[in-house]
Every structure is written in C-alpha cells, then in structure tokens.
GUDO-22947 format. One record per residue (C-alpha): residue number from 0; residue in three letters; x, y, z. Coordinates in steps of 0.2 Angstrom, whole numbers, plus 5000, padded with zeros to 4 digits. Each point is the difference from the previous one (the first is absolute). Example, Ala and Ser with C-alpha at 12.3 -4.5 7.8 and 13.67 -1.06 7.14 Angstrom:
NODE  nr rest    x    y    z
NODE   0  ALA 5062 4978 5039
NODE   1  SER 5006 5017 4997
This chain:
NODE  nr rest    x    y    z
NODE   0  UNK 5698 5274 5191
NODE   1  UNK 5002 4985 5011
NODE   2  UNK 4988 4986 4994
NODE   3  UNK 4989 4992 5013
NODE   4  UNK 4992 4983 4998
NODE   5  UNK 4984 4994 5008
NODE   6  UNK 4997 4982 5004
NODE   7  UNK 4984 4992 5006
NODE   8  UNK 5000 4987 5013
NODE   9  UNK 4985 4988 5000
NODE  10  UNK 4995 4992 5016
NODE  11  UNK 4987 4987 5001
NODE  12  UNK 4989 4999 5015
NODE  13  UNK 4986 4987 5000
NODE  14  UNK 4999 5000 4981
NODE  15  UNK 4999 5019 4999
NODE  16  UNK 5015 5010 4993
NODE  17  UNK 5006 5017 5006
NODE  18  UNK 5011 5011 4991
NODE  19  UNK 5013 5010 5009
NODE  20  UNK 5010 5013 4991
NODE  21  UNK 5017 5006 5006
NODE  22  UNK 5015 5009 4993
NODE  23  UNK 5016 4990 4997
NODE  24  UNK 5011 5015 4998
NODE  25  UNK 5004 5016 5010
NODE  26  UNK 4986 5013 4998
NODE  27  UNK 5011 5013 5007
NODE  28  UNK 5013 5004 4987
NODE  29  UNK 4988 5004 4985
NODE  30  UNK 5000 5015 4989
NODE  31  UNK 4990 5008 4986
NODE  32  UNK 4987 5005 5013
NODE  33  UNK 4991 5012 4987
NODE  34  UNK 4992 4984 4993
NODE  35  UNK 4995 4994 5017
NODE  36  UNK 4981 4995 5001
NODE  37  UNK 4997 5007 5017
NODE  38  UNK 4985 5010 5006
NODE  39  UNK 4997 5009 5016
NODE  40  UNK 4982 5000 5005
NODE  41  UNK 4995 5012 5014
NODE  42  UNK 4984 4991 5007
NODE  43  UNK 4985 5009 5007
NODE  44  UNK 4994 4995 5018
NODE  45  UNK 4982 4998 4993
NODE  46  UNK 5006 4990 4985
NODE  47  UNK 5015 4989 5006
NODE  48  UNK 4998 4988 4986
NODE  49  UNK 5000 5012 4985
NODE  50  UNK 5015 5008 4991
NODE  51  UNK 4991 5017 4999
NODE  52  UNK 5016 5011 4999
NODE  53  UNK 5018 4997 4995
NODE  54  UNK 5015 5010 5006
NODE  55  UNK 5013 5001 4986
NODE  56  UNK 5018 5003 5004
NODE  57  UNK 5006 5017 4992
NODE  58  UNK 4982 5007 4999
NODE  59  UNK 4997 5010 5016
NODE  60  UNK 4983 5005 4995
NODE  61  UNK 4995 4981 5003
NODE  62  UNK 5003 5003 5018
NODE  63  UNK 4988 5014 5002
NODE  64  UNK 4987 4992 4988
NODE  65  UNK 5001 4984 5011
NODE  66  UNK 4999 5010 5016
NODE  67  UNK 5016 4994 5007
NODE  68  UNK 5004 5007 5017
NODE  69  UNK 5019 5002 5001
NODE  70  UNK 5001 5002 5019
NODE  71  UNK 4990 4984 5004
NODE  72  UNK 5005 4982 5002
NODE  73  UNK 5003 4992 4983
NODE  74  UNK 4998 4981 4997
NODE  75  UNK 5006 4991 4984
NODE  76  UNK 4992 4983 4999
NODE  77  UNK 5009 4988 4988
NODE  78  UNK 4992 4984 4995
NODE  79  UNK 5009 4983 4995
NODE  80  UNK 5005 4993 4983
NODE  81  UNK 4987 5002 4987
NODE  82  UNK 4987 5009 5010
NODE  83  UNK 4992 4983 5004
NODE  84  UNK 5000 4988 5015
NODE  85  UNK 5007 4983 4998
NODE  86  UNK 4982 4994 4995
NODE  87  UNK 5000 5012 4985
NODE  88  UNK 4987 5011 5008
NODE  89  UNK 5001 5019 5001
NODE  90  UNK 5008 5005 5016
NODE  91  UNK 4985 5005 5010
NODE  92  UNK 5010 5004 5015
NODE  93  UNK 5006 5016 4992
NODE  94  UNK 4983 5009 5002
NODE  95  UNK 4998 4994 5018
NODE  96  UNK 5018 5006 5005
NODE  97  UNK 4996 5017 4992
NODE  98  UNK 4984 5001 5009
NODE  99  UNK 5008 4995 5017
NODE 100  UNK 5014 5013 4998
NODE 101  UNK 4988 5014 4997
NODE 102  UNK 4989 4994 5015
NODE 103  UNK 5016 5002 5011
NODE 104  UNK 5008 5015 4992
NODE 105  UNK 4985 5011 4994
NODE 106  UNK 5011 5013 4991
NODE 107  UNK 5013 4989 4992
NODE 108  UNK 5004 4997 4982
NODE 109  UNK 4999 4982 4995
NODE 110  UNK 5008 4996 4983
NODE 111  UNK 4999 4983 4992
NODE 112  UNK 5014 4996 4989
NODE 113  UNK 4994 4991 4985
NODE 114  UNK 5014 4991 4991
NODE 115  UNK 5003 4988 4986
NODE 116  UNK 5018 5003 4997
NODE 117  UNK 5017 4994 5008
NODE 118  UNK 5006 5018 5001
NODE 119  UNK 4987 5005 5013
NODE 120  UNK 5013 5001 5015
NODE 121  UNK 5010 5013 4991
NODE 122  UNK 4985 5010 4994
NODE 123  UNK 4993 5000 5018
NODE 124  UNK 5016 5007 5006
NODE 125  UNK 5000 5014 4987
NODE 126  UNK 4982 5003 5005
NODE 127  UNK 5005 5002 5018
NODE 128  UNK 5014 5012 4996
NODE 129  UNK 4987 5011 4989
NODE 130  UNK 4988 5000 5014
NODE 131  UNK 5013 5006 5012
NODE 132  UNK 5007 5013 4988
NODE 133  UNK 4984 5007 4992
NODE 134  UNK 4987 4998 5014
NODE 135  UNK 5012 5002 5015
NODE 136  UNK 4993 4983 5006
NODE 137  UNK 5009 4996 5017
NODE 138  UNK 5007 4982 4997
NODE 139  UNK 4998 4996 5019
NODE 140  UNK 4981 5000 4996
NODE 141  UNK 5002 4988 4985
NODE 142  UNK 4996 4982 5003
NODE 143  UNK 5002 4986 4987
NODE 144  UNK 4990 4984 5002
NODE 145  UNK 5004 4986 4989
NODE 146  UNK 4992 4982 4999
NODE 147  UNK 5010 4985 4994
NODE 148  UNK 5011 5006 4985
NODE 149  UNK 4994 5017 5003
NODE 150  UNK 5009 5000 5017
NODE 151  UNK 5017 4998 4991
NODE 152  UNK 4995 5013 4988
NODE 153  UNK 4996 5012 5014
NODE 154  UNK 5018 4997 5006
NODE 155  UNK 5007 5003 4982
NODE 156  UNK 4990 5016 5000
NODE 157  UNK 5008 5005 5016
NODE 158  UNK 5017 4997 4994
NODE 159  UNK 4997 5010 4984
NODE 160  UNK 4993 5015 5010
NODE 161  UNK 5013 5014 5003
NODE 162  UNK 4995 5001 5019
NODE 163  UNK 4993 4987 5011
NODE 164  UNK 4982 4998 5002
NODE 165  UNK 4992 4999 5017
NODE 166  UNK 4993 4982 5000
NODE 167  UNK 4999 4984 4989
NODE 168  UNK 4988 4986 5005
NODE 169  UNK 5003 4983 4992
NODE 170  UNK 4985 4989 5000
NODE 171  UNK 5006 4982 4998
NODE 172  UNK 5012 5005 4987
NODE 173  UNK 5005 4987 4986
NODE 174  UNK 5012 4986 5005
NODE 175  UNK 5005 4991 4984
NODE 176  UNK 5016 5007 4993
NODE 177  UNK 5001 5013 5014
NODE 178  UNK 5004 4988 5015
NODE 179  UNK 5018 5002 5005
NODE 180  UNK 5005 5013 4987
NODE 181  UNK 5010 5015 5003
NODE 182  UNK 4991 5015 5008
NODE 183  UNK 5001 5011 4984
NODE 184  UNK 4989 4987 4991
NODE 185  UNK 4986 4999 5012
NODE 186  UNK 4991 5011 5013
NODE 187  UNK 5012 5006 5013
NODE 188  UNK 5001 5011 5016
NODE 189  UNK 5011 5011 4990
NODE 190  UNK 4986 5007 4989
NODE 191  UNK 4989 5009 5013
NODE 192  UNK 5002 5008 5017
NODE 193  UNK 4989 4986 5006
NODE 194  UNK 4996 4983 4991
NODE 195  UNK 4988 4988 5008
NODE 196  UNK 4995 4983 4993
NODE 197  UNK 4985 4988 5003
NODE 198  UNK 5005 4982 4995
NODE 199  UNK 4985 4988 4998
NODE 200  UNK 5005 4987 4987
NODE 201  UNK 5019 4996 5003
NODE 202  UNK 5011 4987 4994
NODE 203  UNK 4995 4983 5006
NODE 204  UNK 4981 5003 5001
NODE 205  UNK 4992 4985 4991
NODE 206  UNK 5017 4997 4993
NODE 207  UNK 4998 5015 4989
NODE 208  UNK 5009 5017 5000
NODE 209  UNK 4989 5015 4995
NODE 210  UNK 5005 5013 5013
NODE 211  UNK 5018 5004 5005
NODE 212  UNK 5005 4992 5017
NODE 213  UNK 5016 5010 5004
NODE 214  UNK 4998 5016 5010
NODE 215  UNK 5002 5015 4987
NODE 216  UNK 4994 5015 5011
NODE 217  UNK 5003 5009 5016
NODE 218  UNK 4986 4990 5007
NODE 219  UNK 4994 4984 4993
NODE 220  UNK 4984 4992 5007
NODE 221  UNK 4995 4982 4998
NODE 222  UNK 4981 4997 5004
NODE 223  UNK 4998 4982 5005
NODE 224  UNK 5018 4997 4995
NODE 225  UNK 4997 5006 4983
NODE 226  UNK 4993 4983 4994
NODE 227  UNK 4984 4991 4998
NODE 228  UNK 4986 5010 5008
NODE 229  UNK 4984 4997 5009
NODE 230  UNK 4985 5002 4988
NODE 231  UNK 5010 4995 4984
NODE 232  UNK 4998 4983 4992
NODE 233  UNK 5012 4992 4988
NODE 234  UNK 4991 5005 4984
NODE 235  UNK 4999 5019 5005
NODE 236  UNK 5017 5000 5009
NODE 237  UNK 5010 5010 4987
NODE 238  UNK 4987 5014 4998
NODE 239  UNK 4994 5000 5018
NODE 240  UNK 5016 4999 5009
NODE 241  UNK 5011 5011 4989
NODE 242  UNK 4986 5013 4999
NODE 243  UNK 4997 4999 5019
NODE 244  UNK 5014 5012 5003
NODE 245  UNK 4990 5014 4991
NODE 246  UNK 4984 4996 5011
NODE 247  UNK 5010 5000 5016
NODE 248  UNK 5006 5018 4995
NODE 249  UNK 4982 5005 4995
NODE 250  UNK 4994 4993 5017
NODE 251  UNK 5013 5011 5009
NODE 252  UNK 4993 5015 4991
NODE 253  UNK 4982 4997 5004
NODE 254  UNK 5002 4995 5018
NODE 255  UNK 5011 5014 5007
NODE 256  UNK 5007 4995 5017
NODE 257  UNK 4995 4982 4998
NODE 258  UNK 5014 4993 4989
NODE 259  UNK 5009 4984 5004
NODE 260  UNK 5016 5001 5010
NODE 261  UNK 5016 4991 4994
NODE 262  UNK 5015 4995 5011
NODE 263  UNK 5018 4999 4996
NODE 264  UNK 5006 4982 5000
NODE 265  UNK 5014 4990 4993
NODE 266  UNK 4989 4987 4991
NODE 267  UNK 4982 4995 4998
NODE 268  UNK 5003 4984 5010
NODE 269  UNK 5006 5011 5015
NODE 270  UNK 4985 5011 4998
NODE 271  UNK 4988 4985 5000
NODE 272  UNK 5008 4994 5017
NODE 273  UNK 4995 5016 5008
NODE 274  UNK 5018 5007 5002
NODE 275  UNK 4997 5017 4992
NODE 276  UNK 4986 5010 5007
NODE 277  UNK 5010 5015 5008
NODE 278  UNK 4998 5018 4995
NODE 279  UNK 5014 5008 5009
NODE 280  UNK 5014 5008 4990
NODE 281  UNK 4989 5001 4985
NODE 282  UNK 4998 4982 4999
NODE 283  UNK 4982 5001 4993
NODE 284  UNK 4992 5010 4987
NODE 285  UNK 4983 5003 4991
NODE 286  UNK 4995 4990 4984
NODE 287  UNK 4996 5010 4985
NODE 288  UNK 4998 5019 4998
NODE 289  UNK 5005 5004 5018
NODE 290  UNK 5017 4990 4999
NODE 291  UNK 5013 5011 5006
NODE 292  UNK 5019 5000 4997
NODE 293  UNK 5011 4992 5013
NODE 294  UNK 5018 5007 5000
NODE 295  UNK 5010 4985 4998
NODE 296  UNK 5016 4997 4989
NODE 297  UNK 4992 4985 4991
NODE 298  UNK 4983 4994 4994
NODE 299  UNK 4988 4994 5014
NODE 300  UNK 4989 4985 4998
NODE 301  UNK 4984 5000 5009
NODE 302  UNK 4986 4987 5002
NODE 303  UNK 4981 5000 5004
NODE 304  UNK 4984 4990 4999
NODE 305  UNK 4985 5005 4990
NODE 306  UNK 4982 4995 4998
NODE 307  UNK 4995 4991 4984
NODE 308  UNK 4989 5015 4994
NODE 309  UNK 4998 5019 5002
NODE 310  UNK 5001 5007 5012
NODE 311  UNK 5016 4991 5003
NODE 312  UNK 5003 5008 5017
NODE 313  UNK 4982 4998 5006
NODE 314  UNK 5004 4996 5013
NODE 315  UNK 5016 4989 5000
NODE 316  UNK 5010 4999 5017
NODE 317  UNK 5017 4992 5003
NODE 318  UNK 5005 4992 5017
NODE 319  UNK 5017 4993 5005
NODE 320  UNK 4998 4986 5013
NODE 321  UNK 5016 4995 5009
NODE 322  UNK 4996 4984 5011
NODE 323  UNK 5012 4991 5012
NODE 324  UNK 4994 4983 5004
NODE 325  UNK 5006 4997 5018
NODE 326  UNK 4999 4984 5011
NODE 327  UNK 5004 4982 4997
NODE 328  UNK 4993 4992 4984
NODE 329  UNK 4997 4981 4999
NODE 330  UNK 5010 5000 4984
NODE 331  UNK 5016 5008 4995
NODE 332  UNK 4991 5009 4986
NODE 333  UNK 4982 5001 4993
NODE 334  UNK 4990 5005 4985
NODE 335  UNK 4984 5007 5007
NODE 336  UNK 4985 5008 4991
NODE 337  UNK 5000 5017 5008
NODE 338  UNK 4986 5014 4998
NODE 339  UNK 4998 5016 5009
NODE 340  UNK 4985 5011 5003
NODE 341  UNK 5002 5019 5003
NODE 342  UNK 4987 5009 5011
NODE 343  UNK 5001 5019 5001
NODE 344  UNK 4989 5015 5005
NODE 345  UNK 4991 5001 4983
NODE 346  UNK 4998 4981 4996
NODE 347  UNK 5009 4984 4997
NODE 348  UNK 5009 4990 4987
NODE 349  UNK 4999 4982 5004
NODE 350  UNK 5009 4984 4995
NODE 351  UNK 5014 5007 4990
NODE 352  UNK 5012 4987 4995
NODE 353  UNK 5018 5002 5004
NODE 354  UNK 5013 4995 4987
NODE 355  UNK 5012 4988 5009
NODE 356  UNK 5015 4997 4989
NODE 357  UNK 5010 4989 5012
NODE 358  UNK 4998 4989 5015
NODE 359  UNK 4996 5008 5016
NODE 360  UNK 5012 4997 5014
NODE 361  UNK 4999 5006 5018
NODE 362  UNK 5008 5016 5006
NODE 363  UNK 5002 5008 4983
NODE 364  UNK 4992 5015 4993
NODE 365  UNK 4990 4999 4984
NODE 366  UNK 4994 5014 4989
NODE 367  UNK 4984 5000 4990
NODE 368  UNK 4990 5013 4988
NODE 369  UNK 4982 5001 5003
NODE 370  UNK 4989 5010 4988
NODE 371  UNK 4981 5004 5001
NODE 372  UNK 4988 5011 4991
NODE 373  UNK 4991 5005 5017
NODE 374  UNK 5005 5015 5010
NODE 375  UNK 4999 4993 5017
NODE 376  UNK 5006 5015 5009
NODE 377  UNK 5012 4999 5015
NODE 378  UNK 5004 4982 5003
NODE 379  UNK 4993 4993 5017
NODE 380  UNK 5002 4982 4999
NODE 381  UNK 5008 4985 4990
NODE 382  UNK 4993 4983 4999
NODE 383  UNK 5011 4986 4993
NODE 384  UNK 4994 4983 4994
NODE 385  UNK 5013 4987 5000
NODE 386  UNK 4998 4982 4994
NODE 387  UNK 5014 4987 5001
NODE 388  UNK 5001 4981 5002
NODE 389  UNK 5005 5001 5019
NODE 390  UNK 4996 5009 5016
NODE 391  UNK 5009 5012 5010
NODE 392  UNK 4998 5016 5010
NODE 393  UNK 5008 5015 4991
NODE 394  UNK 5003 5018 5004
NODE 395  UNK 5000 5012 4985
NODE 396  UNK 5008 5017 5002
NODE 397  UNK 4994 5010 4985
NODE 398  UNK 5003 5018 4994
NODE 399  UNK 4990 5008 4987
NODE 400  UNK 5004 5015 4989
NODE 401  UNK 4986 5008 4990
NODE 402  UNK 5008 5006 4984
NODE 403  UNK 4987 5014 4996
NODE 404  UNK 5001 5008 5017
NODE 405  UNK 5017 4994 5006
NODE 406  UNK 4992 4996 5017
NODE 407  UNK 5009 4985 5009
NODE 408  UNK 4991 4988 5012
NODE 409  UNK 5007 4986 5011
NODE 410  UNK 4990 4985 5006
NODE 411  UNK 5004 4986 5012
NODE 412  UNK 4989 4985 4995
NODE 413  UNK 4999 4983 5009
NODE 414  UNK 4992 4987 4990
NODE 415  UNK 4998 4981 4999
NODE 416  UNK 4999 4992 4983
NODE 417  UNK 4991 4984 5000
NODE 418  UNK 5003 4984 4991
NODE 419  UNK 4994 5000 4982
NODE 420  UNK 4995 4983 4994
NODE 421  UNK 5001 4998 4981
C-alpha cells in the first residue's frame, strides 16, 4: 500500500487562520480498497441534507431498498478534503447542490460520496463498475461532480472505472501540488466523455493558489478571470471565492435557460478588452449544468463576468464596443475619461466607464468590454461622455456586439468634447 501523507497549510488573513488540507502524493495508485472508508448515500429529494439510505457495493439489495432507478440520470457528488470548508465548517453546499439537482432532474439518483480515506478514487471506480455490471446503469447517464480536491478524486475514479463515464464536472479543483503535474495525477479530459471545469480561485488571486489555474478539461470556464470576485472581501475570500464555483453551478440548475454565457478567449486581458464576444463556430457556451462539449483537439478556455451574488446571471449582459476615433486631435495622443450610456427598447444603462489601457490616437480602432445587469433590449442609441484637457471636434465610428443575442449595431457619432479644467 502506498503511504499518503497529509500536510496542513496555515494562511493568516487579518489575524484569522484558515486550514487548507491537500494531498502531497498521488491518490490514484492506491490499493487495499477493502479498508477504504467510503460511503455512498442516496439522498432523498425531500431530505437533501440527510443520509437516509446507503448503497453498498456488492449488495444489490441496497439498490432496491434505497429506491435506486437504474435508467435515470445518476449524479455522484464528491466533497473536498476532510468534509469541511477551509473555515472548518461542514460543507453546507452539499445539501443545496443535492436539492438543486433534484429540482432540475426529478427522477434522478443523487448520491453523496462520504469519504475520509485516501483510497476513495479507486473505491468509486469499483463502485461505478459494479453499478454498470449489476444494475445495468448506462454510464453515459452518470455524472460525477467534485469540489476542490473532490474534483481530482472524480478524475481518479473515472480513470479506475473500466469504461468511461458520461461527464465529470470539476468545481474549482485544488491547485496546490496539482498545478503542472502529469495528467494521470490530476483531473484530465481522458477520464470521461466530457469534462468541464469552473475555475473561481486560480493561482495569483490575492497572491494565493487554492484552485488550479491550468485548463484540465474539455471546456474550462473562468468566471471573472478566475480571480477575486465581486461580493468577496479579503477575510472571506478563501471560503467565498473557492466555493463560488459550486454556487455558480447551483444557480445554473435553478435558473434553466438563464445561465451565464462564456466566450472562448486567449486570455482574461483580451476578454476584458472586449475582443472575444463571438459565438460563431461554437465560440461561446453556457456556464454550469448546460455546458456542452465542443469538438476540439485541445482544452478550451472560456471567460465570463458574473454578479456578486445569486442569481449570478440575473441579468448580466456583455457588450463589445469597437470605437474608431476619426478626425484631427489637438494632441498626438490623449488619455480621456470615457463613459458610455446604452439606450434600448426596454430601458437604459447609463454612465458605464470604459477601461482605457493605452493612450488614444486618431484613426485607430479600440475595443472595450461593457457589462450591465440591466436588460435594455435591442440597442437604439449610444451616448458617449468624453473629458480631456483640450478641445476638438471628433467623429466616432462605433460598432457594438451584444454577447447574449449576438446582434450587431453600427453608429456614426459626431461629438465635441470640451476643455476640462482641473
């Protein structure tokens, strides 16, 4: 039996310490599974927080006694290390996820994997084989959901199963000692027909590394760039940001048809410049439960913006603005303060600041990302407000792409910006 050591990293934030458990050795190549302390609790829709019935591998009578439905979708929910959040509290998100899964899939089987043993990946793999052989469970209907270290365990389970499972969803899987390692030592696209990942606390966030940064699935989505989020202060960052992935997924289950949209992009910086809001050729996808597999030879990185609290979609809209400043400027370059107001058939979103990352020069096109929680409908008018320490008459040629509808608008704008005295 391979010995696996556990280490505890202590991070001090404003005088408060948070314990973060993670494995230093590979969980995959373990044996002696008969001693594994792993339980499979089939939760009840009316009691999503209670372990009322356990399914035991090798005992088919437990399938019938737990009312397991072998033709329905089956979800395996795998918690992180130690069955506790980084704050030491019981993972309360488990019951919320169970309830949301039953809310979306009424006839499903939702099994919570309760583990305290390093051999959990291999044991789950054997459990999957047993379900397929003894209960004729179609593996294409089997969906593993793992949070933090549990996401890697889901991958190890998939690697141990004889046949591939349908889907594995990684919810901000652990980064320490998994970042940059070989695929067989972490979650990988090889372990399911479809592997999708939500990254919410990647390396570099607050100078810490809790979630993994590298893409490890078929589709890897980075809400808000996978870093510090709206609604999270420093003290609660570890718990709130890391766990945000779970709540984004829950939100997608509860709000069918209203989940956020993510877009393929080379980097978060490019996304923030508004360069990646196109959907043609499968360049956009839905965040959460409705994420679909894109047929590509490599992992796909996608980005989106979210609200600070649930519902995260509710409503959050992306716009790509491309502006060409035409005409003569009194200076070769300027650094203006530029805001835009959007007016549509359903309302308006006013005074949205544009993030200008370089000096503005004439006869050059600049791209910006604008986001708003308001559904303004079809765009009718733009209004720019431009302040600069000089005066000139400008013509702005602007094109706008609405990310959610993919509608494109073109505006010709003549404007005079007046001298701004400090």
